[in-house]
N, C-alpha and C positions, 0 to 999 in steps of 0.2 A: 287573736292578734294576726295568725296568718291569713285568715280571710281579709281583715283590715288592710294588711300590707299587700294583698294581691289587688284588692280594689284601689289602693294608693297608686300601685304601680301603674294600672291600667289607666287611671285617670292621668298620670303622668304622661303617658304615651299619648293620649288624647290630646292632652294639653300641647304637646310638642307638635303634633300633627297640625293643630289649628293655628297655633302661632306661626309655624312655618309656611303654611298655605297662605295666611294673610301677608307675611313677609314678602313673598313670591309675587303676590298680587301687587304689593306695593312698589315693587321692582319694575313689574310690567308697566305700571301707570308711568314710573318715572322715564322708561323707554319709550313709552307712547308720547310722552310730552316731547322729549327730545326730537322725536321725529315727525311732531305735529300731528299725531294720530289720534283719532277718537278710540276710547276704549269702552267695553261694555260695562254697564254696572255691575257690581258683584252680586251673584247669587248663590251665597254659602248655604251648604247642605249641612246641617247639624254642625254649623259653625265653621266648617271646612270651606274655603274660598278655592272656586274652579279658576284654572289659568286658561283664559282666553286666547285666541289666535289675536295677532294685531294685524291690521290691513289698513292700507292708505295709498296715498300717491307720492312718488318720490321723482323728482326730474322728469315728470310726465309719464312715469311708468307706474303700473301697479305692483304694490309689494306686500308681502306677506311674511310675517314672523311667526313660528309655530314650534312646537316640539312633539316628539313622536318616540316609541319605545320600540326596540326589537328584540327578540329572544323571550323566554319564558323562565319564571323561577330565579334561580341562582344566575342565569346566562342572560338576564334582563338587561338592557341598556337603554338609556335615555339620551337623546340626541336635540340639539337646537337647531334651528334651520331658518334660512332665508329664501325665499323665492321672489324673482323678478321677471315681470314680462316685457320682453323688448317689443317695441311697436310694430317691428317685422323682423325677420331673421333670416328669410330667403333660404330656409332648410339647413342652415348651418347648424352641426352638432360638435361639441368638444366635451372632454373630460380632463380634470387636472388633479392627480392623486400623488400624495406623497409617495416617494420611492420606499419600498417595504415589501411586505409579504404580499400585500394584493397585487402590487405592480408585477411581481416575479412570477405569480400565478397567471397575470394576464399576458405576459412574455410567454411563458410556457406554451399557451394555447394560441400562441401566434400572433398576438396584439403588435401592431407596429407603432413605435415610439416616435414622437415629432421632436426635434431639436429647435430651439430658438436662437442659438447663438451666444447664449449667456452661461458661461462655463458653471457658476454657481448654480444658478436656476436648473439648467438641464441635469445636474447632479442630484438635485433634491426633489425634482418634479417628473412625474410620468405623464405625459401629455398625449392625447390622442384626438383625432377630428377627422371629419369627412372633407375637409378643407384645409390640409396640411400648409399649404404654400401660403394661405391667407394668414392662418394663425400664427406661424412663426414670424410673420412681421406685424401682425395685428397686436400681439402681446408686448405693448410698448414698454420701455424701462419703468416709466413711473408706475404703470399697472403691475407689472412683475414685484416690484418693491412692496406694493400694498399686499400682495397675495403672499408673498414671503412671510408676512406677519403672523398668520393665522394658520392653524394645523389641520384644518379642515379638508374637505374635497368640494371641488367646484365642476360643475358641469352645465351644458345646455342640452336640454332634451325635452323633446315633446313641447317645444316653443318657450320653455321658461330656464332662466338661469337660476340654478340652486345651489346653495352653499349648505354643507351640515357638518358639524362637529360634535363630539362627544360631551354629554353634560347639560344639564337645564340651563334656563335663563333664571339664574338664582341670585345674582349680586349685582351691586351698581357697576363695579369694575366690567363685569361680563357685557351687562347692557351697554357701557359705553363703547367696548370694544364691537359689539354688534350694530352700533351705529355707524362705525366705520368700515363693517363688512357690508352693509346695504350700500354704502357709496361705493365700495370696490364692485360689487355685484353690477351696479348701475352703470358702471364704467364699462364692464363686459357686455352688457345690453347694448350700449352706445355701440361698441365693435359689431355686436351682431348686426345692429341696424345699417352700418356702413357696409358690411358684407352684402345685405339685402338689396342696397340701392345700387350697388357695383354689379350685382349679378342679376338683377331686374326680376326676381321672382316674386319678391314682396309677399311672401308667406308670412301669416301672422297667427 
C-alpha cells in the first residue's frame, strides 16, 4: 500500500505538471492570437509542453514576449518580459523603477533622479536617463497613465525597450494585461524614435 500510494502521488504530481504546461501553452496561444503573432507548434516532451517566446511586429516594431528566471533553488524567481526595438533611438537610454529598496540603493550610490513635474508619478517612480531634459517632457500624461497601471520595471538599454515583472505568463487576465504593456512599450519606442530624429544620430 505504501508503494502504491507513493506511485499514485508521483503520478498526481506528473499529471499536474503536464496539465499546467498545457494550460500555459494555451494561454500563450491566446496571447499570440490577440497580438496577431504566429506561435510555434507544441513539441511536448513526455507530455510536458514547452513555453516558446512570442515574436512579431507591432506598429512597425519588432516585439518579443518571453519569460526568464533569476536565482536558484528556494530563491528562484520567474519573470515575464516584453522587448520592443525602436526603429532608431539616437543613443537614448532610460529606466523607470518603482520607488523602493532598489531605488534607495541607486540613490545611495549617487544615481540622479529625474522629475517630470507630475507629483503622483514622481512620488511613485525613480527615473533615470542620459537625456533628462527630453525624458522629463517626453513622458506625456497619457503615457504616464499607462505606465502607472503596471508594477514592473521599464528601461531602454542596448537599443531595446524592455518591461519585466515578476511571475509567469500564466492566465488570460495576465495575457490581456501584457497586450496593453506591449502597446505602452511601443509608445516608449515612439518617444525614442522622436528623440533620434531630433538629435540626428539615427542609431538603431
